[in-house]
ZANU-296276 format. One record per residue (C-alpha): residue number from 0; residue in one letter; x, y, z. Coordinates in nm, 4 decimals, always signed. Layout:
<rs>
<r NUM, "A", <X, Y, Z>> ...
</rs>
This chain:
<rs>
<r 0, "M", <+14.7020, +17.4706, +16.6573>> <r 1, "S", <+15.0122, +17.2859, +16.5415>> <r 2, "D", <+15.1403, +17.2619, +16.8997>> <r 3, "L", <+14.8374, +17.0569, +17.0117>> <r 4, "L", <+14.9112, +16.6908, +17.0807>> <r 5, "P", <+14.6935, +16.4123, +16.9303>> <r 6, "V", <+14.4914, +16.2110, +17.1793>> <r 7, "D", <+14.6573, +15.8806, +17.0840>> <r 8, "T", <+15.0041, +16.0310, +17.1336>> <r 9, "V", <+14.9155, +16.1636, +17.4776>> <r 10, "L", <+14.7510, +15.8383, +17.5848>> <r 11, "A", <+15.0540, +15.6346, +17.4764>> <r 12, "H", <+15.2833, +15.8681, +17.6723>> <r 13, "V", <+15.0841, +15.8607, +17.9970>> <r 14, "L", <+15.0404, +15.4829, +17.9839>> <r 15, "A", <+15.4147, +15.4388, +17.9357>> <r 16, "A", <+15.4647, +15.6487, +18.2496>> <r 17, "A", <+15.2135, +15.4510, +18.4596>> <r 18, "V", <+15.4102, +15.2331, +18.7017>> <r 19, "T", <+15.2098, +14.9871, +18.9126>> <r 20, "L", <+15.2601, +15.0288, +19.2860>> <r 21, "P", <+15.4536, +14.7269, +19.4222>> <r 22, "D", <+15.2560, +14.6714, +19.7417>> <r 23, "P", <+14.9834, +14.4070, +19.7094>> <r 24, "Q", <+14.7710, +14.3085, +20.0052>> <r 25, "R", <+14.5543, +14.0102, +20.0947>> <r 26, "V", <+14.1819, +14.0663, +20.1439>> <r 27, "P", <+13.8890, +13.8355, +20.2261>> <r 28, "L", <+13.7080, +13.7207, +19.9139>> <r 29, "L", <+13.3798, +13.8790, +20.0265>> <r 30, "E", <+13.5542, +14.2176, +20.0355>> <r 31, "A", <+13.7475, +14.1827, +19.7080>> <r 32, "L", <+13.4916, +14.3237, +19.4631>> <r 33, "G", <+13.6476, +14.5954, +19.2455>> <r 34, "F", <+14.0049, +14.5269, +19.3567>> <r 35, "V", <+14.2729, +14.4423, +19.1004>> <r 36, "L", <+14.4161, +14.0912, +19.1216>> <r 37, "A", <+14.7893, +14.0968, +19.2016>> <r 38, "Q", <+14.8816, +13.7273, +19.1691>> <r 39, "P", <+14.7684, +13.4444, +18.9399>> <r 40, "V", <+14.5161, +13.2061, +19.0937>> <r 41, "V", <+14.5752, +12.8339, +19.0309>> <r 42, "S", <+14.3041, +12.5846, +19.1175>> <r 43, "S", <+14.3982, +12.2997, +19.3505>> <r 44, "I", <+14.0842, +12.1004, +19.2662>> <r 45, "D", <+13.8682, +11.9868, +18.9763>> <r 46, "V", <+13.5341, +12.1635, +18.9368>> <r 47, "P", <+13.3055, +11.9810, +18.9599>> <r 48, "P", <+13.5063, +11.7477, +19.1858>> <r 49, "A", <+13.3105, +11.4420, +19.0610>> <r 50, "D", <+13.0714, +11.3506, +18.7824>> <r 51, "N", <+12.7279, +11.4778, +18.8838>> <r 52, "S", <+12.3751, +11.4986, +18.7555>> <r 53, "A", <+12.2571, +11.7995, +18.5537>> <r 54, "M", <+11.8921, +11.7042, +18.6128>> <r 55, "D", <+11.6468, +11.5570, +18.8561>> <r 56, "G", <+11.5820, +11.2090, +18.7181>> <r 57, "Y", <+11.7275, +10.8587, +18.7150>> <r 58, "A", <+12.0886, +10.7407, +18.6768>> <r 59, "L", <+12.1458, +10.4138, +18.4899>> <r 60, "R", <+12.3498, +10.2312, +18.2303>> <r 61, "A", <+12.2284, +10.3406, +17.8882>> <r 62, "E", <+12.2390, +9.9800, +17.7653>> <r 63, "D", <+11.9793, +9.8824, +18.0310>> <r 64, "A", <+11.7176, +10.1418, +17.9319>> <r 65, "S", <+11.5154, +9.9199, +17.6993>> <r 66, "A", <+11.3234, +9.7572, +17.9883>> <r 67, "P", <+11.1780, +9.8866, +18.3162>> <r 68, "L", <+11.4437, +9.8982, +18.5884>> <r 69, "T", <+11.4209, +9.8518, +18.9617>> <r 70, "V", <+11.5003, +10.1702, +19.1557>> <r 71, "S", <+11.7834, +10.0546, +19.3780>> <r 72, "Q", <+11.8813, +10.3735, +19.5631>> <r 73, "R", <+11.8021, +10.7407, +19.6123>> <r 74, "I", <+12.0867, +10.9974, +19.5806>> <r 75, "P", <+12.0240, +11.3576, +19.6965>> <r 76, "A", <+12.2875, +11.6221, +19.6264>> <r 77, "G", <+12.5648, +11.6245, +19.8840>> <r 78, "H", <+12.5266, +11.2583, +19.9795>> <r 79, "P", <+12.7520, +10.9672, +19.8772>> <r 80, "A", <+12.6406, +10.7265, +19.6058>> <r 81, "L", <+12.6683, +10.3448, +19.6222>> <r 82, "P", <+12.7838, +10.1491, +19.3175>> <r 83, "L", <+12.4912, +10.0890, +19.0844>> <r 84, "A", <+12.3657, +9.7312, +19.0854>> <r 85, "G", <+12.3237, +9.5699, +18.7434>> <r 86, "A", <+11.9948, +9.6303, +18.5579>> <r 87, "T", <+11.8813, +9.8915, +18.8121>> <r 88, "A", <+11.8428, +10.2692, +18.8213>> <r 89, "A", <+11.9060, +10.5227, +19.0953>> <r 90, "R", <+11.6691, +10.8077, +19.1747>> <r 91, "I", <+11.9002, +11.1105, +19.1509>> <r 92, "F", <+11.8733, +11.4862, +19.1985>> <r 93, "T", <+12.0468, +11.7819, +19.0369>> <r 94, "G", <+12.4065, +11.8121, +19.1566>> <r 95, "A", <+12.4190, +11.4659, +19.3114>> <r 96, "M", <+12.7155, +11.2340, +19.2421>> <r 97, "I", <+12.6753, +10.9821, +18.9629>> <r 98, "P", <+12.6911, +10.6342, +19.1179>> <r 99, "P", <+12.9817, +10.4167, +19.0015>> <r 100, "G", <+12.8624, +10.2026, +18.7132>> <r 101, "A", <+12.6054, +10.4526, +18.5772>> <r 102, "D", <+12.6778, +10.6350, +18.2523>> <r 103, "T", <+12.3676, +10.8433, +18.1877>> <r 104, "V", <+12.0851, +11.0366, +18.3528>> <r 105, "V", <+11.7316, +11.0515, +18.2148>> <r 106, "M", <+11.5363, +11.3553, +18.3294>> <r 107, "Q", <+11.2287, +11.2818, +18.5356>> <r 108, "E", <+10.9891, +11.4247, +18.2725>> <r 109, "D", <+11.0872, +11.1341, +18.0444>> <r 110, "C", <+11.0468, +10.8704, +18.3173>> <r 111, "S", <+10.7575, +10.6858, +18.4762>> <r 112, "E", <+10.8004, +10.5077, +18.8084>> <r 113, "V", <+10.5396, +10.2527, +18.9126>> <r 114, "N", <+10.5747, +10.0126, +19.2064>> <r 115, "G", <+10.9484, +10.0695, +19.2406>> <r 116, "K", <+11.0243, +10.0235, +18.8701>> <r 117, "V", <+11.1047, +10.3016, +18.6244>> <r 118, "S", <+11.0563, +10.3030, +18.2476>> <r 119, "F", <+11.1651, +10.5598, +17.9893>> <r 120, "S", <+10.9573, +10.7338, +17.7203>> <r 121, "S", <+11.2378, +10.8799, +17.5074>> <r 122, "A", <+11.5610, +10.7608, +17.3517>> <r 123, "V", <+11.8472, +10.7252, +17.5994>> <r 124, "H", <+12.2014, +10.8218, +17.5022>> <r 125, "R", <+12.5181, +10.7458, +17.6930>> <r 126, "H", <+12.6565, +11.0417, +17.8957>> <r 127, "Q", <+12.3420, +11.2548, +17.8590>> <r 128, "N", <+12.2671, +11.4988, +18.1431>> <r 129, "I", <+12.5969, +11.4296, +18.3199>> <r 130, "R", <+12.8369, +11.7055, +18.4219>> <r 131, "L", <+13.1793, +11.5487, +18.3973>> <r 132, "R", <+13.4441, +11.5938, +18.6639>> <r 133, "G", <+13.6643, +11.8966, +18.5823>> <r 134, "Q", <+13.4503, +12.0198, +18.2932>> <r 135, "D", <+13.4563, +12.3719, +18.4408>> <r 136, "V", <+13.8043, +12.3855, +18.5984>> <r 137, "R", <+14.0921, +12.1396, +18.6064>> <r 138, "S", <+14.3246, +12.1005, +18.9043>> <r 139, "G", <+14.6459, +12.2927, +18.8319>> <r 140, "E", <+14.4759, +12.5277, +18.5858>> <r 141, "T", <+14.5299, +12.9059, +18.6173>> <r 142, "I", <+14.1781, +13.0466, +18.6368>> <r 143, "L", <+14.2527, +13.4201, +18.6744>> <r 144, "Q", <+14.5561, +13.6260, +18.5767>> <r 145, "P", <+14.6964, +13.9352, +18.7540>> <r 146, "G", <+14.5681, +14.2713, +18.6377>> <r 147, "R", <+14.2019, +14.1729, +18.6380>> <r 148, "V", <+13.9437, +14.3965, +18.8072>> <r 149, "L", <+13.7476, +14.1473, +19.0160>> <r 150, "R", <+13.3789, +14.1275, +18.9241>> <r 151, "P", <+13.0999, +13.9429, +19.1077>> <r 152, "Q", <+13.1318, +13.6424, +18.8751>> <r 153, "D", <+13.5075, +13.6322, +18.9395>> <r 154, "L", <+13.4444, +13.6136, +19.3129>> <r 155, "G", <+13.2114, +13.3209, +19.2510>> <r 156, "L", <+13.4724, +13.1456, +19.0371>> <r 157, "L", <+13.7374, +13.1932, +19.3061>> <r 158, "A", <+13.5000, +13.0581, +19.5685>> <r 159, "S", <+13.4264, +12.7540, +19.3498>> <r 160, "V", <+13.7903, +12.6432, +19.3775>> <r 161, "G", <+13.8030, +12.7038, +19.7521>> <r 162, "C", <+13.9634, +13.0509, +19.7748>> <r 163, "S", <+13.8635, +13.2409, +20.0873>> <r 164, "D", <+14.0984, +13.5367, +20.0344>> <r 165, "V", <+14.2965, +13.6808, +19.7462>> <r 166, "D", <+14.6050, +13.8962, +19.6719>> <r 167, "V", <+14.5126, +14.2371, +19.5284>> <r 168, "Y", <+14.6742, +14.5745, +19.4718>> <r 169, "R", <+14.5859, +14.8344, +19.7307>> <r 170, "P", <+14.3575, +15.1132, +19.6060>> <r 171, "L", <+14.5363, +15.4229, +19.4789>> <r 172, "R", <+14.5210, +15.7358, +19.6926>> <r 173, "V", <+14.4399, +16.0183, +19.4522>> <r 174, "A", <+14.4612, +16.3781, +19.5708>> <r 175, "M", <+14.1885, +16.6088, +19.4357>> <r 176, "L", <+14.2318, +16.9866, +19.4193>> <r 177, "S", <+13.9805, +17.2359, +19.2796>> <r 178, "T", <+14.1087, +17.5785, +19.1773>> <r 179, "G", <+13.9221, +17.9031, +19.1233>> <r 180, "D", <+13.8097, +18.1878, +19.3512>> <r 181, "E", <+13.4695, +18.1702, +19.1840>> <r 182, "L", <+13.4003, +17.8261, +19.3334>> <r 183, "V", <+13.1815, +17.7667, +19.6391>> <r 184, "E", <+13.0574, +17.4399, +19.7853>> <r 185, "P", <+12.6970, +17.3207, +19.7499>> <r 186, "G", <+12.4889, +17.3925, +20.0578>> <r 187, "E", <+12.5166, +17.7692, +20.0562>> <r 188, "H", <+12.1666, +17.9147, +20.0364>> <r 189, "S", <+12.2573, +18.1769, +19.7792>> <r 190, "L", <+12.5496, +18.2420, +19.5486>> <r 191, "R", <+12.7458, +18.5619, +19.5741>> <r 192, "E", <+12.7768, +18.7554, +19.2534>> <r 193, "G", <+13.0220, +18.5883, +19.0153>> <r 194, "A", <+13.0320, +18.2575, +19.2050>> <r 195, "I", <+12.9412, +17.9048, +19.0893>> <r 196, "Y", <+12.8985, +17.5795, +19.2759>> <r 197, "N", <+13.1950, +17.3408, +19.2639>> <r 198, "S", <+13.0508, +17.0532, +19.0590>> <r 199, "N", <+13.3923, +16.9230, +18.9528>> <r 200, "R", <+13.4768, +16.8068, +19.3042>> <r 201, "Y", <+13.1766, +16.5747, +19.3102>> <r 202, "T", <+13.2195, +16.4485, +18.9555>> <r 203, "L", <+13.5850, +16.3663, +19.0188>> <r 204, "A", <+13.5232, +16.2031, +19.3567>> <r 205, "G", <+13.2526, +15.9857, +19.2027>> <r 206, "L", <+13.4734, +15.8849, +18.9114>> <r 207, "L", <+13.7564, +15.7863, +19.1468>> <r 208, "R", <+13.5318, +15.5871, +19.3785>> <r 209, "G", <+13.3837, +15.4156, +19.0734>> <r 210, "L", <+13.7365, +15.2919, +18.9980>> <r 211, "H", <+13.7697, +15.1624, +19.3540>> <r 212, "M", <+14.0266, +15.4306, +19.4386>> <r 213, "E", <+14.0521, +15.6534, +19.7446>> <r 214, "P", <+13.9980, +16.0265, +19.6855>> <r 215, "V", <+14.2046, +16.2530, +19.9122>> <r 216, "D", <+14.0132, +16.5794, +19.9036>> <r 217, "Y", <+14.2055, +16.9064, +19.9378>> <r 218, "G", <+13.9014, +17.1190, +19.8599>> <r 219, "I", <+13.9141, +17.4540, +19.6830>> <r 220, "I", <+14.2571, +17.6187, +19.6496>> <r 221, "P", <+14.2686, +18.0017, +19.6393>> <r 222, "D", <+14.3924, +18.1602, +19.3169>> <r 223, "S", <+14.7425, +18.2537, +19.4298>> <r 224, "P", <+15.0843, +18.1086, +19.3457>> <r 225, "E", <+15.1676, +18.0568, +19.7135>> <r 226, "A", <+14.8462, +17.8731, +19.8048>> <r 227, "T", <+14.8698, +17.6618, +19.4900>> <r 228, "A", <+15.2317, +17.5630, +19.5561>> <r 229, "E", <+15.1588, +17.4748, +19.9186>> <r 230, "A", <+14.8579, +17.2589, +19.8322>> <r 231, "L", <+15.0364, +17.0802, +19.5471>> <r 232, "T", <+15.3383, +17.0040, +19.7656>> <r 233, "E", <+15.1281, +16.8607, +20.0468>> <r 234, "A", <+14.9128, +16.6599, +19.8073>> <r 235, "A", <+15.2164, +16.5084, +19.6344>> <r 236, "Q", <+15.3551, +16.3951, +19.9696>> <r 237, "N", <+15.0330, +16.2181, +20.0695>> <r 238, "A", <+14.8991, +16.0585, +19.7518>> <r 239, "D", <+14.9902, +15.8255, +19.4668>> <r 240, "C", <+14.8716, +16.0800, +19.2103>> <r 241, "V", <+14.7581, +16.4426, +19.2142>> <r 242, "I", <+14.4663, +16.5597, +19.0006>> <r 243, "T", <+14.3589, +16.9219, +18.9727>> <r 244, "T", <+14.0602, +17.0777, +18.7995>> <r 245, "G", <+14.1206, +17.4212, +18.6480>> <r 246, "G", <+14.4321, +17.6347, +18.6606>> <r 247, "V", <+14.6163, +17.4813, +18.3623>> <r 248, "S", <+14.5061, +17.7208, +18.0903>> <r 249, "V", <+14.6798, +18.0473, +17.9886>> <r 250, "G", <+14.4982, +18.3007, +18.2079>> <r 251, "E", <+14.6775, +18.5224, +18.4583>> <r 252, "E", <+14.4945, +18.3467, +18.7434>> <r 253, "D", <+14.5797, +17.9960, +18.6189>> <r 254, "H", <+14.8628, +17.9143, +18.8607>> <r 255, "V", <+14.8695, +17.5340, +18.8584>> <r 256, "K", <+15.0751, +17.4899, +18.5429>> <r 257, "N", <+15.3487, +17.7329, +18.6524>> <r 258, "Q", <+15.3732, +17.5842, +19.0012>> <r 259, "V", <+15.3951, +17.2266, +18.8731>> <r 260, "E", <+15.6818, +17.3324, +18.6467>> <r 261, "R", <+15.8514, +17.4976, +18.9451>> <r 262, "L", <+15.7990, +17.2024, +19.1824>> <r 263, "G", <+15.8600, +16.9227, +18.9320>> <r 264, "C", <+15.8117, +16.8951, +18.5582>> <r 265, "L", <+15.5386, +16.9182, +18.2978>> <r 266, "D", <+15.5732, +16.6560, +18.0244>> <r 267, "L", <+15.2598, +16.7327, +17.8236>> <r 268, "W", <+15.0284, +17.0311, +17.7858>> <r 269, "K", <+14.7396, +17.1024, +17.5504>> <r 270, "L", <+14.5654, +16.8278, +17.3538>> <r 271, "A", <+14.4028, +16.8289, +17.0125>> <r 272, "I", <+14.0759, +16.7301, +17.1812>> <r 273, "K", <+13.7333, +16.8865, +17.2160>> <r 274, "P", <+13.6262, +16.9389, +17.4862>> <r 275, "G", <+13.9343, +16.9553, +17.7083>> <r 276, "K", <+14.2262, +17.1161, +17.5238>> <r 277, "P", <+14.4149, +17.2535, +17.8306>> <r 278, "L", <+14.5066, +16.9168, +17.9878>> <r 279, "A", <+14.8489, +16.8795, +18.1528>> <r 280, "F", <+15.0544, +16.5801, +18.2640>> <r 281, "G", <+15.3773, +16.5730, +18.4621>> <r 282, "R", <+15.5204, +16.5153, +18.8081>> <r 283, "I", <+15.5466, +16.6959, +19.1400>> <r 284, "A", <+15.8667, +16.5568, +19.2896>> <r 285, "D", <+15.8107, +16.1813, +19.2339>> <r 286, "T", <+15.4304, +16.1922, +19.2279>> <r 287, "P", <+15.2417, +16.1862, +18.8959>> <r 288, "F", <+15.0316, +16.4927, +18.8227>> <r 289, "I", <+14.7287, +16.5302, +18.5953>> <r 290, "G", <+14.5841, +16.8752, +18.5399>> <r 291, "L", <+14.2298, +16.8567, +18.4057>> <r 292, "P", <+14.0546, +17.1592, +18.2522>> <r 293, "G", <+13.8085, +17.3605, +18.4565>> <r 294, "N", <+13.4932, +17.3310, +18.2473>> <r 295, "P", <+13.2758, +17.0495, +18.3844>> <r 296, "S", <+13.2170, +16.8525, +18.0624>> <r 297, "S", <+13.5880, +16.8815, +17.9838>> <r 298, "V", <+13.6693, +16.7388, +18.3275>> <r 299, "F", <+13.4477, +16.4375, +18.2668>> <r 300, "V", <+13.5666, +16.3669, +17.9119>> <r 301, "T", <+13.9396, +16.4107, +17.9742>> <r 302, "F", <+13.9262, +16.2078, +18.2944>> <r 303, "C", <+13.7569, +15.9186, +18.1132>> <r 304, "L", <+13.9905, +15.9288, +17.8127>> <r 305, "I", <+14.3291, +16.0123, +17.9687>> <r 306, "A", <+14.3263, +16.0049, +18.3504>> <r 307, "R", <+14.1221, +15.6858, +18.3863>> <r 308, "P", <+14.3507, +15.4577, +18.1782>> <r 309, "F", <+14.6596, +15.6062, +18.3485>> <r 310, "L", <+14.5203, +15.5486, +18.6966>> <r 311, "M", <+14.3959, +15.1998, +18.6150>> <r 312, "K", <+14.7319, +15.0926, +18.4794>> <r 313, "R", <+14.9014, +15.2412, +18.7867>> <r 314, "Q", <+14.6514, +15.0430, +18.9926>> <r 315, "G", <+14.7733, +14.7263, +18.8171>> <r 316, "V", <+14.5010, +14.6756, +18.5549>> <r 317, "D", <+14.6374, +14.4820, +18.2613>> <r 318, "E", <+14.4000, +14.6168, +17.9931>> <r 319, "P", <+14.2579, +14.9611, +18.0786>> <r 320, "A", <+14.1296, +15.0288, +17.7237>> <r 321, "V", <+13.7545, +15.0369, +17.6588>> <r 322, "P", <+13.6227, +14.8904, +17.3311>> <r 323, "S", <+13.4238, +15.1153, +17.1002>> <r 324, "L", <+13.1018, +15.0272, +16.9186>> <r 325, "Q", <+12.9605, +15.1641, +16.5966>> <r 326, "A", <+12.6305, +15.3474, +16.5687>> <r 327, "R", <+12.4549, +15.5351, +16.2904>> <r 328, "A", <+12.4547, +15.9095, +16.3468>> <r 329, "S", <+12.1171, +16.0814, +16.3865>> <r 330, "F", <+12.3015, +16.4104, +16.3383>> <r 331, "T", <+12.5355, +16.5830, +16.0987>> <r 332, "V", <+12.8781, +16.7418, +16.1418>> <r 333, "S", <+12.9095, +16.9720, +15.8425>> <r 334, "K", <+13.2370, +17.1424, +15.9308>> <r 335, "A", <+13.5538, +16.9413, +15.9888>> <r 336, "G", <+13.7277, +17.0342, +16.3105>> <r 337, "R", <+14.0989, +17.0611, +16.3830>> <r 338, "R", <+14.0677, +16.8660, +16.7085>> <r 339, "Q", <+13.9291, +16.5178, +16.7734>> <r 340, "E", <+13.5841, +16.5771, +16.9155>> <r 341, "Y", <+13.3877, +16.3677, +17.1632>> <r 342, "L", <+13.0187, +16.4458, +17.1234>> <r 343, "R", <+12.7881, +16.3600, +17.4101>> <r 344, "V", <+12.5218, +16.1329, +17.2600>> <r 345, "T", <+12.2486, +15.8882, +17.3522>> <r 346, "V", <+12.2848, +15.5477, +17.1867>> <r 347, "E", <+11.9684, +15.3429, +17.1409>> <r 348, "A", <+11.8942, +15.0099, +16.9747>> <r 349, "T", <+11.6665, +15.0361, +16.6710>> <r 350, "S", <+11.5462, +14.7941, +16.4039>> <r 351, "D", <+11.8453, +14.8856, +16.1849>> <r 352, "G", <+12.1051, +14.8741, +16.4625>> <r 353, "L", <+12.2415, +15.1261, +16.7098>> <r 354, "R", <+12.1572, +15.4943, +16.6597>> <r 355, "A", <+12.3382, +15.7883, +16.8233>> <r 356, "T", <+12.1501, +16.1111, +16.8960>> <r 357, "R", <+12.3557, +16.4180, +16.9845>> <r 358, "Y", <+12.2757, +16.6250, +17.2935>> <r 359, "A", <+12.1701, +16.9687, +17.1712>> <r 360, "N", <+12.4227, +17.1827, +17.3603>> <r 361, "Q", <+12.7810, +17.0545, +17.3303>> <r 362, "S", <+12.9433, +17.3419, +17.5224>> <r 363, "S", <+13.2251, +17.2315, +17.7541>> <r 364, "G", <+13.0506, +17.4196, +18.0336>> <r 365, "V", <+12.7271, +17.2199, +18.0051>> <r 366, "L", <+12.7576, +16.9325, +18.2521>> <r 367, "R", <+12.4049, +16.8203, +18.1750>> <r 368, "S", <+12.5330, +16.7026, +17.8352>> <r 369, "V", <+12.7157, +16.4110, +18.0033>> <r 370, "S", <+12.4475, +16.3475, +18.2645>> <r 371, "A", <+12.1788, +16.3173, +17.9948>> <r 372, "S", <+12.3911, +16.1052, +17.7588>> <r 373, "N", <+12.5089, +15.7448, +17.7677>> <r 374, "A", <+12.7983, +15.7565, +17.5206>> <r 375, "L", <+13.0677, +15.9647, +17.3544>> <r 376, "A", <+13.0728, +15.9748, +16.9744>> <r 377, "I", <+13.4264, +16.0067, +16.8381>> <r 378, "I", <+13.4646, +16.2530, +16.5505>> <r 379, "P", <+13.8264, +16.2502, +16.4279>> <r 380, "A", <+13.9942, +16.5752, +16.3315>> <r 381, "G", <+13.9331, +16.6706, +15.9715>> <r 382, "R", <+13.6179, +16.4622, +15.9357>> <r 383, "T", <+13.2573, +16.5536, +15.8632>> <r 384, "V", <+12.9607, +16.3274, +15.9373>> <r 385, "A", <+12.6454, +16.2808, +15.7324>> <r 386, "E", <+12.3232, +16.1650, +15.8948>> <r 387, "G", <+12.3080, +15.7854, +15.8883>> <r 388, "E", <+12.6854, +15.7484, +15.8664>> <r 389, "R", <+12.8529, +15.5123, +16.1113>> <r 390, "V", <+13.0576, +15.6635, +16.3928>> <r 391, "D", <+13.2569, +15.5049, +16.6739>> <r 392, "V", <+13.1045, +15.5448, +17.0197>> <r 393, "L", <+13.2274, +15.4778, +17.3718>> <r 394, "L", <+12.9595, +15.3729, +17.6205>> <r 395, "L", <+12.9812, +15.5732, +17.9424>> <r 396, "D", <+12.8892, +15.2702, +18.1530>> <r 397, "L", <+13.2245, +15.1197, +18.0512>> <r 398, "L", <+13.4120, +15.4384, +18.1395>> <r 399, "V", <+13.2773, +15.5124, +18.4878>> 
</rs>
């Protein structure tokens, strides 16, 4: 086992090798969700562009509030305001400009208007219920930095400063290859003896699309050196990265590893991780290559932990790491392992904090263990876990 590489070592190596593609593009803001920002965005305006009312109510000078005031104007949102006449108030609505001369807004629930005069039932303080010009964004301020995956709230922020389009990195083209003569595609009415359905293709395609990347599907590659070499060569010529599932272990029919070494180079092979030990990383010509294991849970776990941060950094993401949380274990690990293990667990909120319950069958071939779980519990090599002990967990919603 001494030749197995620690997860942190492998992750540091692949991230150091992840070079962002230097070809940004401009897209309409409405189509920018999930893209990675390629240029800083600097606001050319203040937001809000003028002092405005945070409430429906009355705008006035705070010093005039001791006596009933004549209502001198009505200011709906989006309409200009006249200067406020002395000892008067203006009927004002949420979002409307504060009239010059006013310094406070009293919400309508604390006001009483009778015969064109308004009086106030609560204490009035200067500047209350006023949104000041530029309190959200200042003109000249950088509001978003490159490397950010654009979320719905980011699109709204960009729109608030007048952006109609934005510079982003183009989505990565990622070639997918499944290996194994035992694999058949879903849709066949019955399986031949010895065959299994190719679940990895669909897991991997979903993971890539979830990262806003473009899967380039090469289907199932026959178990032969020639077919493997041909598919790898073509994939490397047409994609920004090549990912295979299966074929990187030590079996006589595992041809991917040997062909990658023949066509390019293999920098890393075999991790001290469970599930997913036979992971490989290298290059085919100038195209990065990631060889994931063949077992379906191993594919999911190693993609999330190793392939995902590599691809995101190559896509231009500034911080691809996912923060961990702590939860109390509702399980025990009585025997310390020699590899860092990622248990598929369900994390739930309880009265004493988060609790993690382990899925019963942790076999690398049991895909249901990741479908039924919402987190991975990290069990470092050499460690046991007692029930109730805190463990680090990674939420799957942050990984996919």
